[in-house]
Structure formats: structure tokens, C-alpha cells
Biotite code that builds the C-alpha atoms (Angstrom):
import biotite.structure as struc

atoms = struc.array([
    struc.Atom([28.214, 9.851, 5.737], chain_id="A", res_id=1, res_name="MET", atom_name="CA", element="C"),
    struc.Atom([25.205, 12.475, 5.971], chain_id="A", res_id=2, res_name="PHE", atom_name="CA", element="C"),
    struc.Atom([26.129, 15.981, 7.481], chain_id="A", res_id=3, res_name="CYS", atom_name="CA", element="C"),
    struc.Atom([24.849, 19.287, 7.166], chain_id="A", res_id=4, res_name="GLY", atom_name="CA", element="C"),
    struc.Atom([21.557, 21.503, 7.165], chain_id="A", res_id=5, res_name="ALA", atom_name="CA", element="C"),
    struc.Atom([19.894, 21.538, 4.084], chain_id="A", res_id=6, res_name="ASN", atom_name="CA", element="C"),
    struc.Atom([16.789, 23.729, 3.033], chain_id="A", res_id=7, res_name="SER", atom_name="CA", element="C"),
    struc.Atom([14.204, 21.632, 1.081], chain_id="A", res_id=8, res_name="ILE", atom_name="CA", element="C"),
    struc.Atom([10.695, 21.985, 0.050], chain_id="A", res_id=9, res_name="ASN", atom_name="CA", element="C"),
    struc.Atom([7.675, 19.757, 0.391], chain_id="A", res_id=10, res_name="LEU", atom_name="CA", element="C"),
    struc.Atom([5.889, 19.479, -2.905], chain_id="A", res_id=11, res_name="ASP", atom_name="CA", element="C"),
    struc.Atom([1.973, 19.409, -3.144], chain_id="A", res_id=12, res_name="SER", atom_name="CA", element="C"),
    struc.Atom([1.921, 15.567, -3.360], chain_id="A", res_id=13, res_name="LYS", atom_name="CA", element="C"),
    struc.Atom([3.807, 15.401, -0.013], chain_id="A", res_id=14, res_name="GLY", atom_name="CA", element="C"),
    struc.Atom([7.340, 14.486, -1.447], chain_id="A", res_id=15, res_name="ARG", atom_name="CA", element="C"),
    struc.Atom([10.586, 16.041, -0.661], chain_id="A", res_id=16, res_name="ILE", atom_name="CA", element="C"),
    struc.Atom([13.906, 15.783, -2.865], chain_id="A", res_id=17, res_name="ALA", atom_name="CA", element="C"),
    struc.Atom([16.853, 14.268, -1.059], chain_id="A", res_id=18, res_name="ILE", atom_name="CA", element="C"),
    struc.Atom([19.886, 16.827, -2.197], chain_id="A", res_id=19, res_name="PRO", atom_name="CA", element="C"),
    struc.Atom([21.942, 15.199, -5.079], chain_id="A", res_id=20, res_name="ALA", atom_name="CA", element="C"),
    struc.Atom([25.059, 14.976, -2.994], chain_id="A", res_id=21, res_name="LYS", atom_name="CA", element="C"),
    struc.Atom([23.435, 12.114, -0.440], chain_id="A", res_id=22, res_name="TYR", atom_name="CA", element="C"),
    struc.Atom([21.829, 10.301, -3.333], chain_id="A", res_id=23, res_name="ARG", atom_name="CA", element="C"),
    struc.Atom([24.999, 8.154, -4.573], chain_id="A", res_id=24, res_name="PRO", atom_name="CA", element="C"),
    struc.Atom([25.466, 6.905, -0.911], chain_id="A", res_id=25, res_name="ALA", atom_name="CA", element="C"),
    struc.Atom([21.832, 6.108, -0.129], chain_id="A", res_id=26, res_name="ILE", atom_name="CA", element="C"),
    struc.Atom([21.378, 4.053, -3.550], chain_id="A", res_id=27, res_name="ILE", atom_name="CA", element="C"),
    struc.Atom([25.130, 2.358, -2.814], chain_id="A", res_id=28, res_name="GLU", atom_name="CA", element="C"),
    struc.Atom([23.883, 1.342, 0.681], chain_id="A", res_id=29, res_name="SER", atom_name="CA", element="C"),
    struc.Atom([20.343, -0.088, 0.296], chain_id="A", res_id=30, res_name="ASN", atom_name="CA", element="C"),
    struc.Atom([18.968, 0.427, -3.355], chain_id="A", res_id=31, res_name="ARG", atom_name="CA", element="C"),
    struc.Atom([17.065, 3.446, -2.487], chain_id="A", res_id=32, res_name="SER", atom_name="CA", element="C"),
    struc.Atom([14.861, 2.292, 0.362], chain_id="A", res_id=33, res_name="ASN", atom_name="CA", element="C"),
    struc.Atom([14.530, 4.387, 3.336], chain_id="A", res_id=34, res_name="LEU", atom_name="CA", element="C"),
    struc.Atom([12.565, 4.204, 6.820], chain_id="A", res_id=35, res_name="THR", atom_name="CA", element="C"),
    struc.Atom([11.057, 7.176, 8.130], chain_id="A", res_id=36, res_name="ILE", atom_name="CA", element="C"),
    struc.Atom([9.581, 7.497, 11.695], chain_id="A", res_id=37, res_name="THR", atom_name="CA", element="C"),
    struc.Atom([9.026, 10.084, 14.484], chain_id="A", res_id=38, res_name="CYS", atom_name="CA", element="C"),
    struc.Atom([11.851, 10.940, 16.839], chain_id="A", res_id=39, res_name="SER", atom_name="CA", element="C"),
    struc.Atom([10.593, 10.339, 20.292], chain_id="A", res_id=40, res_name="PRO", atom_name="CA", element="C"),
    struc.Atom([12.644, 13.306, 21.740], chain_id="A", res_id=41, res_name="PHE", atom_name="CA", element="C"),
    struc.Atom([12.075, 16.091, 19.127], chain_id="A", res_id=42, res_name="ASP", atom_name="CA", element="C"),
    struc.Atom([9.399, 17.339, 16.886], chain_id="A", res_id=43, res_name="LYS", atom_name="CA", element="C"),
    struc.Atom([10.945, 15.946, 13.851], chain_id="A", res_id=44, res_name="CYS", atom_name="CA", element="C"),
    struc.Atom([11.162, 13.095, 11.976], chain_id="A", res_id=45, res_name="LEU", atom_name="CA", element="C"),
    struc.Atom([14.095, 10.407, 11.522], chain_id="A", res_id=46, res_name="LEU", atom_name="CA", element="C"),
    struc.Atom([15.034, 9.112, 8.035], chain_id="A", res_id=47, res_name="ILE", atom_name="CA", element="C"),
    struc.Atom([17.224, 6.019, 8.145], chain_id="A", res_id=48, res_name="PHE", atom_name="CA", element="C"),
    struc.Atom([18.916, 3.908, 5.472], chain_id="A", res_id=49, res_name="ILE", atom_name="CA", element="C"),
    struc.Atom([18.215, 0.157, 5.492], chain_id="A", res_id=50, res_name="GLU", atom_name="CA", element="C"),
    struc.Atom([21.024, -1.014, 7.350], chain_id="A", res_id=51, res_name="GLU", atom_name="CA", element="C"),
    struc.Atom([20.871, 1.630, 10.215], chain_id="A", res_id=52, res_name="GLN", atom_name="CA", element="C"),
    struc.Atom([17.177, 0.886, 10.626], chain_id="A", res_id=53, res_name="TRP", atom_name="CA", element="C"),
    struc.Atom([17.779, -2.751, 11.095], chain_id="A", res_id=54, res_name="GLU", atom_name="CA", element="C"),
    struc.Atom([20.306, -1.989, 13.831], chain_id="A", res_id=55, res_name="SER", atom_name="CA", element="C"),
    struc.Atom([17.790, 0.598, 15.509], chain_id="A", res_id=56, res_name="THR", atom_name="CA", element="C"),
    struc.Atom([15.009, -1.920, 15.118], chain_id="A", res_id=57, res_name="LYS", atom_name="CA", element="C"),
    struc.Atom([17.067, -4.651, 16.881], chain_id="A", res_id=58, res_name="THR", atom_name="CA", element="C"),
    struc.Atom([17.869, -2.210, 19.710], chain_id="A", res_id=59, res_name="GLN", atom_name="CA", element="C"),
    struc.Atom([14.372, -1.221, 20.298], chain_id="A", res_id=60, res_name="LEU", atom_name="CA", element="C"),
    struc.Atom([13.142, -4.831, 20.187], chain_id="A", res_id=61, res_name="ASN", atom_name="CA", element="C"),
    struc.Atom([15.661, -5.935, 22.792], chain_id="A", res_id=62, res_name="SER", atom_name="CA", element="C"),
    struc.Atom([14.197, -3.281, 25.398], chain_id="A", res_id=63, res_name="LEU", atom_name="CA", element="C"),
    struc.Atom([11.891, -4.960, 27.717], chain_id="A", res_id=64, res_name="SER", atom_name="CA", element="C"),
    struc.Atom([8.029, -4.402, 27.472], chain_id="A", res_id=65, res_name="ASP", atom_name="CA", element="C"),
    struc.Atom([7.840, -4.666, 31.347], chain_id="A", res_id=66, res_name="SER", atom_name="CA", element="C"),
    struc.Atom([8.850, -0.755, 31.317], chain_id="A", res_id=67, res_name="ARG", atom_name="CA", element="C"),
    struc.Atom([6.170, 1.456, 30.048], chain_id="A", res_id=68, res_name="LYS", atom_name="CA", element="C"),
    struc.Atom([8.571, 4.120, 28.726], chain_id="A", res_id=69, res_name="GLU", atom_name="CA", element="C"),
    struc.Atom([10.055, 1.278, 26.752], chain_id="A", res_id=70, res_name="TYR", atom_name="CA", element="C"),
    struc.Atom([6.607, 0.123, 25.400], chain_id="A", res_id=71, res_name="ARG", atom_name="CA", element="C"),
    struc.Atom([5.812, 3.956, 24.373], chain_id="A", res_id=72, res_name="ALA", atom_name="CA", element="C"),
    struc.Atom([9.359, 4.253, 22.789], chain_id="A", res_id=73, res_name="LEU", atom_name="CA", element="C"),
    struc.Atom([8.453, 1.237, 20.752], chain_id="A", res_id=74, res_name="LYS", atom_name="CA", element="C"),
    struc.Atom([5.120, 2.617, 19.642], chain_id="A", res_id=75, res_name="ARG", atom_name="CA", element="C"),
    struc.Atom([6.484, 5.844, 18.556], chain_id="A", res_id=76, res_name="ILE", atom_name="CA", element="C"),
    struc.Atom([9.478, 4.574, 16.608], chain_id="A", res_id=77, res_name="MET", atom_name="CA", element="C"),
    struc.Atom([7.976, 1.167, 15.177], chain_id="A", res_id=78, res_name="LEU", atom_name="CA", element="C"),
    struc.Atom([4.430, 1.664, 14.730], chain_id="A", res_id=79, res_name="ASP", atom_name="CA", element="C"),
    struc.Atom([4.798, 4.840, 13.169], chain_id="A", res_id=80, res_name="LEU", atom_name="CA", element="C"),
    struc.Atom([7.635, 3.934, 10.618], chain_id="A", res_id=81, res_name="SER", atom_name="CA", element="C"),
    struc.Atom([7.236, 3.391, 7.132], chain_id="A", res_id=82, res_name="ASP", atom_name="CA", element="C"),
    struc.Atom([9.781, 2.438, 4.429], chain_id="A", res_id=83, res_name="THR", atom_name="CA", element="C"),
    struc.Atom([9.814, 4.378, 1.158], chain_id="A", res_id=84, res_name="VAL", atom_name="CA", element="C"),
    struc.Atom([11.609, 4.153, -2.063], chain_id="A", res_id=85, res_name="GLU", atom_name="CA", element="C"),
    struc.Atom([13.308, 7.164, -3.111], chain_id="A", res_id=86, res_name="MET", atom_name="CA", element="C"),
    struc.Atom([12.298, 7.589, -6.818], chain_id="A", res_id=87, res_name="ASP", atom_name="CA", element="C"),
    struc.Atom([14.674, 8.090, -9.885], chain_id="A", res_id=88, res_name="THR", atom_name="CA", element="C"),
    struc.Atom([14.250, 11.964, -9.119], chain_id="A", res_id=89, res_name="ASN", atom_name="CA", element="C"),
    struc.Atom([15.685, 11.431, -5.656], chain_id="A", res_id=90, res_name="GLY", atom_name="CA", element="C"),
    struc.Atom([12.055, 11.942, -4.260], chain_id="A", res_id=91, res_name="ARG", atom_name="CA", element="C"),
    struc.Atom([10.593, 10.574, -1.161], chain_id="A", res_id=92, res_name="LEU", atom_name="CA", element="C"),
    struc.Atom([6.935, 10.392, -0.391], chain_id="A", res_id=93, res_name="LEU", atom_name="CA", element="C"),
    struc.Atom([6.439, 11.306, 3.243], chain_id="A", res_id=94, res_name="ILE", atom_name="CA", element="C"),
    struc.Atom([3.193, 9.619, 4.502], chain_id="A", res_id=95, res_name="PRO", atom_name="CA", element="C"),
    struc.Atom([0.496, 12.099, 5.913], chain_id="A", res_id=96, res_name="ALA", atom_name="CA", element="C"),
    struc.Atom([0.512, 10.644, 9.386], chain_id="A", res_id=97, res_name="VAL", atom_name="CA", element="C"),
    struc.Atom([4.133, 11.587, 9.525], chain_id="A", res_id=98, res_name="LEU", atom_name="CA", element="C"),
    struc.Atom([3.827, 14.885, 7.840], chain_id="A", res_id=99, res_name="ARG", atom_name="CA", element="C"),
    struc.Atom([1.325, 15.790, 10.932], chain_id="A", res_id=100, res_name="GLU", atom_name="CA", element="C"),
    struc.Atom([4.199, 15.197, 13.227], chain_id="A", res_id=101, res_name="ARG", atom_name="CA", element="C"),
    struc.Atom([6.422, 18.030, 12.002], chain_id="A", res_id=102, res_name="ILE", atom_name="CA", element="C"),
    struc.Atom([3.345, 20.700, 11.301], chain_id="A", res_id=103, res_name="ASN", atom_name="CA", element="C"),
    struc.Atom([4.844, 20.282, 7.685], chain_id="A", res_id=104, res_name="SER", atom_name="CA", element="C"),
    struc.Atom([4.677, 23.266, 5.778], chain_id="A", res_id=105, res_name="SER", atom_name="CA", element="C"),
    struc.Atom([6.270, 23.753, 2.471], chain_id="A", res_id=106, res_name="LYS", atom_name="CA", element="C"),
    struc.Atom([9.788, 24.920, 4.067], chain_id="A", res_id=107, res_name="GLU", atom_name="CA", element="C"),
    struc.Atom([11.636, 22.032, 5.653], chain_id="A", res_id=108, res_name="LEU", atom_name="CA", element="C"),
    struc.Atom([15.037, 21.356, 6.855], chain_id="A", res_id=109, res_name="MET", atom_name="CA", element="C"),
    struc.Atom([16.865, 18.258, 6.154], chain_id="A", res_id=110, res_name="LEU", atom_name="CA", element="C"),
    struc.Atom([19.594, 17.643, 8.570], chain_id="A", res_id=111, res_name="ILE", atom_name="CA", element="C"),
    struc.Atom([22.417, 14.868, 8.274], chain_id="A", res_id=112, res_name="GLY", atom_name="CA", element="C"),
    struc.Atom([23.233, 13.180, 11.355], chain_id="A", res_id=113, res_name="GLN", atom_name="CA", element="C"),
    struc.Atom([26.097, 11.128, 10.058], chain_id="A", res_id=114, res_name="THR", atom_name="CA", element="C"),
    struc.Atom([23.937, 7.849, 10.066], chain_id="A", res_id=115, res_name="ASN", atom_name="CA", element="C"),
    struc.Atom([20.640, 9.241, 9.665], chain_id="A", res_id=116, res_name="LYS", atom_name="CA", element="C"),
    struc.Atom([18.629, 12.181, 8.576], chain_id="A", res_id=117, res_name="PHE", atom_name="CA", element="C"),
    struc.Atom([16.383, 14.556, 10.713], chain_id="A", res_id=118, res_name="GLN", atom_name="CA", element="C"),
    struc.Atom([13.338, 16.180, 8.851], chain_id="A", res_id=119, res_name="LEU", atom_name="CA", element="C"),
    struc.Atom([12.037, 19.411, 10.526], chain_id="A", res_id=120, res_name="TRP", atom_name="CA", element="C"),
    struc.Atom([9.575, 22.166, 9.804], chain_id="A", res_id=121, res_name="ASN", atom_name="CA", element="C"),
    struc.Atom([11.938, 25.125, 9.195], chain_id="A", res_id=122, res_name="GLU", atom_name="CA", element="C"),
    struc.Atom([10.619, 27.461, 11.641], chain_id="A", res_id=123, res_name="ILE", atom_name="CA", element="C"),
    struc.Atom([10.592, 24.950, 14.626], chain_id="A", res_id=124, res_name="GLU", atom_name="CA", element="C"),
    struc.Atom([14.268, 23.627, 13.504], chain_id="A", res_id=125, res_name="TRP", atom_name="CA", element="C"),
    struc.Atom([15.425, 27.262, 13.702], chain_id="A", res_id=126, res_name="LYS", atom_name="CA", element="C"),
    struc.Atom([13.882, 27.600, 17.114], chain_id="A", res_id=127, res_name="GLN", atom_name="CA", element="C"),
    struc.Atom([15.169, 24.282, 18.436], chain_id="A", res_id=128, res_name="GLN", atom_name="CA", element="C"),
    struc.Atom([18.956, 25.384, 17.218], chain_id="A", res_id=129, res_name="THR", atom_name="CA", element="C"),
    struc.Atom([18.494, 28.630, 19.056], chain_id="A", res_id=130, res_name="GLN", atom_name="CA", element="C"),
    struc.Atom([17.457, 26.662, 22.064], chain_id="A", res_id=131, res_name="LYS", atom_name="CA", element="C"),
    struc.Atom([20.385, 24.243, 21.786], chain_id="A", res_id=132, res_name="ASP", atom_name="CA", element="C"),
    struc.Atom([23.050, 27.212, 21.511], chain_id="A", res_id=133, res_name="PHE", atom_name="CA", element="C"),
    struc.Atom([21.500, 28.709, 24.649], chain_id="A", res_id=134, res_name="GLU", atom_name="CA", element="C"),
    struc.Atom([21.557, 25.462, 26.472], chain_id="A", res_id=135, res_name="LEU", atom_name="CA", element="C"),
    struc.Atom([25.088, 24.885, 25.851], chain_id="A", res_id=136, res_name="LEU", atom_name="CA", element="C"),
    struc.Atom([26.255, 28.376, 26.718], chain_id="A", res_id=137, res_name="SER", atom_name="CA", element="C"),
    struc.Atom([24.483, 28.327, 29.873], chain_id="A", res_id=138, res_name="ASP", atom_name="CA", element="C"),
    struc.Atom([25.600, 24.960, 30.697], chain_id="A", res_id=139, res_name="SER", atom_name="CA", element="C"),
    struc.Atom([28.789, 23.814, 32.783], chain_id="A", res_id=140, res_name="ASN", atom_name="CA", element="C"),
    struc.Atom([29.736, 21.417, 30.121], chain_id="A", res_id=141, res_name="LEU", atom_name="CA", element="C"),
    struc.Atom([33.525, 21.484, 29.984], chain_id="A", res_id=142, res_name="ASP", atom_name="CA", element="C"),
    struc.Atom([34.869, 20.500, 26.794], chain_id="A", res_id=143, res_name="PRO", atom_name="CA", element="C"),
    struc.Atom([37.468, 18.501, 28.601], chain_id="A", res_id=144, res_name="ASP", atom_name="CA", element="C"),
    struc.Atom([34.718, 16.335, 29.617], chain_id="A", res_id=145, res_name="GLU", atom_name="CA", element="C"),
    struc.Atom([34.347, 15.231, 25.938], chain_id="A", res_id=146, res_name="LEU", atom_name="CA", element="C"),
    struc.Atom([37.929, 13.506, 25.363], chain_id="A", res_id=147, res_name="PRO", atom_name="CA", element="C"),
    struc.Atom([37.111, 11.937, 22.041], chain_id="A", res_id=148, res_name="GLU", atom_name="CA", element="C"),
    struc.Atom([35.951, 15.630, 20.598], chain_id="A", res_id=149, res_name="LEU", atom_name="CA", element="C"),
    struc.Atom([38.892, 17.926, 19.530], chain_id="A", res_id=150, res_name="HIS", atom_name="CA", element="C"),
    struc.Atom([37.634, 21.643, 18.341], chain_id="A", res_id=151, res_name="PHE", atom_name="CA", element="C"),
])
């Protein structure tokens, strides 16, 4: 559903504009409500449509509280989540506590990840992407180990 890297701006009120190409799918899937939370593994935010967030929430809640790592994961993703509504101009207000997580500057990257978006500080996204390329080029990962991918 959502694919691609999109350079976007954060306005003075803490809002981003969702690119027009994604808006119809968002409106059709959940009446413009999106849930924003912190990624537990990367320095970015995750933005989910309602249906995907409900599925993610169910998976998180199924984790046992007996492991401290699971409790931490739940605190990061559930406690810091906020559901916001996309306005008629396609804008989302990013809550201040979440903007802090990504060291928000004016220049951001909205990354489509099929079933969700990642929202990154543009500089940090470029640095992470470079690290990802280096990791894969230095790895022993054999494309034949990924039988479902054809490239």
C-alpha cells in the first residue's frame, strides 16, 4: 500500500503533510485516523493506519509481562502512541513528545513500508540508509537464502 521515500517538511505548528498519493488509501482504510508511536529499534516514528495498529497492538499485548524486554517494548510502543486525525489538507499533528524522539527539524523523510510509514529526521535517515547499504554489502547474506524474493 505505502512504498517510497518522501521528503517532507514539519511546519511551525508541528504538522506534516501526507503526500497526496497516499491520502485516498488512508481515508478509505480508516476514516483518516492514524496512530503514531516510537520505533523500539530505530530512531524514527512509526505511523500506522487503524487496522494495522490494532493488529500490532494485539501482538504486543500477547507478549508476557514476565520478560523485562517485553515490558520495555510495550512501554515504548503503547505508552508513547497517539492516534491523530489527518485533516482535510492531509496534515497530521505530530505530538511534541514524539517529535523529540526524532530530533525533528524542518526536513523529514516519510518512508512507506507497505503497511506503515516511518518518519525520520532527514539527516539521520540518510546516515541510517548508508549504514544499511554497508551492512548488506559486508554481510554474508546470500540472496538464495531469501527464496521468496526475486531480484
